[in-house]
C-alpha positions in Angstrom: -4.7 -1.1 -22.5 -1.6 -3.3 -21.5 2.3 -2.5 -22.3 3.7 -6.3 -21.6 7.7 -5.9 -21.2 9.8 -9.4 -21.3 13.6 -9.3 -20.8 14.5 -12.9 -22.0 17.8 -15.2 -23.1 18.1 -13.8 -26.8 18.4 -17.2 -27.9 15.0 -17.8 -27.2 13.5 -14.6 -29.2 12.4 -16.8 -32.5 10.6 -19.5 -30.5 8.9 -16.4 -28.6 8.1 -14.4 -31.8 6.4 -17.7 -32.9 4.5 -18.1 -30.4 2.9 -14.8 -30.1 2.7 -14.6 -33.9 0.5 -18.1 -32.9 -2.2 -15.8 -30.3 -2.2 -13.1 -32.7 0.4 -10.5 -32.4 1.3 -8.8 -35.4 4.0 -6.1 -34.0 6.3 -5.7 -31.4 9.4 -4.2 -30.5 12.8 -5.4 -29.7 15.8 -3.8 -27.9 19.0 -5.7 -27.2 19.7 -5.1 -23.6 22.3 -5.9 -21.0 21.3 -6.8 -17.4 21.6 -9.2 -14.2 19.4 -10.6 -11.7 20.0 -13.6 -8.8 22.8 -14.6 -11.4 25.2 -12.0 -11.1 27.1 -12.5 -14.3 29.1 -14.8 -14.4 33.4 -15.7 -15.2 35.0 -15.9 -18.4 38.3 -17.4 -19.6 40.2 -15.2 -22.4 43.5 -16.0 -23.3 44.8 -17.4 -19.9 42.9 -14.4 -18.0 40.1 -14.6 -15.9 37.4 -12.2 -16.1 34.0 -11.0 -14.8 31.2 -10.6 -16.9 28.5 -8.3 -15.1 26.3 -7.4 -17.5 24.9 -10.6 -19.7 23.0 -10.1 -22.7 19.2 -10.4 -23.3 16.6 -9.0 -25.2 13.8 -7.2 -24.4 10.5 -7.2 -26.4 7.6 -4.3 -25.8 4.5 -5.3 -26.9 1.1 -2.9 -26.5 -2.6 -5.2 -26.3 -5.9 -4.9 -25.4 -6.8 -6.1 -21.8 -8.6 -9.3 -23.3 -5.2 -10.8 -24.8 -3.1 -10.0 -21.9 -3.1 -13.7 -20.5 -2.7 -15.2 -23.5 0.4 -13.6 -24.2 2.0 -13.7 -21.2 1.5 -17.4 -21.3 2.7 -17.9 -24.7 6.2 -15.7 -23.8 6.1 -18.1 -20.2 6.2 -21.4 -22.1 8.1 -20.2 -25.2 11.2 -18.1 -22.8 11.5 -20.8 -20.2 14.2 -22.9 -20.2 13.8 -23.4 -16.2 17.2 -22.5 -15.3 18.3 -19.3 -13.6 18.4 -16.4 -16.1 15.1 -17.1 -17.7 14.0 -13.6 -17.8 11.4 -11.4 -16.3 7.8 -10.3 -17.8 6.4 -7.0 -16.7 2.8 -5.7 -17.4 2.2 -2.3 -17.1 -0.9 0.0 -17.8 -1.6 2.0 -21.2 -3.3 5.2 -21.5 -3.5 6.3 -24.8 -2.4 4.9 -28.0 -2.1 7.0 -31.6 -0.7 5.9 -34.7 0.9 8.5 -36.2 0.3 8.1 -39.6 -3.9 8.4 -39.4 -4.1 9.4 -36.3 -6.2 6.6 -35.0 -6.0 6.4 -31.1 -7.1 3.5 -28.6 -7.0 -0.4 -29.5 -7.7 0.8 -32.9 -4.2 2.2 -33.2 -2.5 -0.8 -31.7 -3.9 -3.3 -34.1 
């Protein structure tokens, strides 16, 4: 099993969710997060005063999938989240040792399906 974590722009969430649904993903976790990468934030003007916004709002998706769905999931996220501009985000993939469905006690890939 794999865990895919994707950090994307908030306005791309709906498109990414639809793309993931299109490749058979039935569940995911979404968190509102803040951060910065190469873009290093930006400057804004508020009531005549300029200030720096260092941490930009992002959305973090977490999806645990079977190994055979990895390529389709990553491709769907990349295509749906891309704007071609700096700050589109990142995808991280890690290995999951075990998954357990709390309600039934089912384990492994059965628990994530």
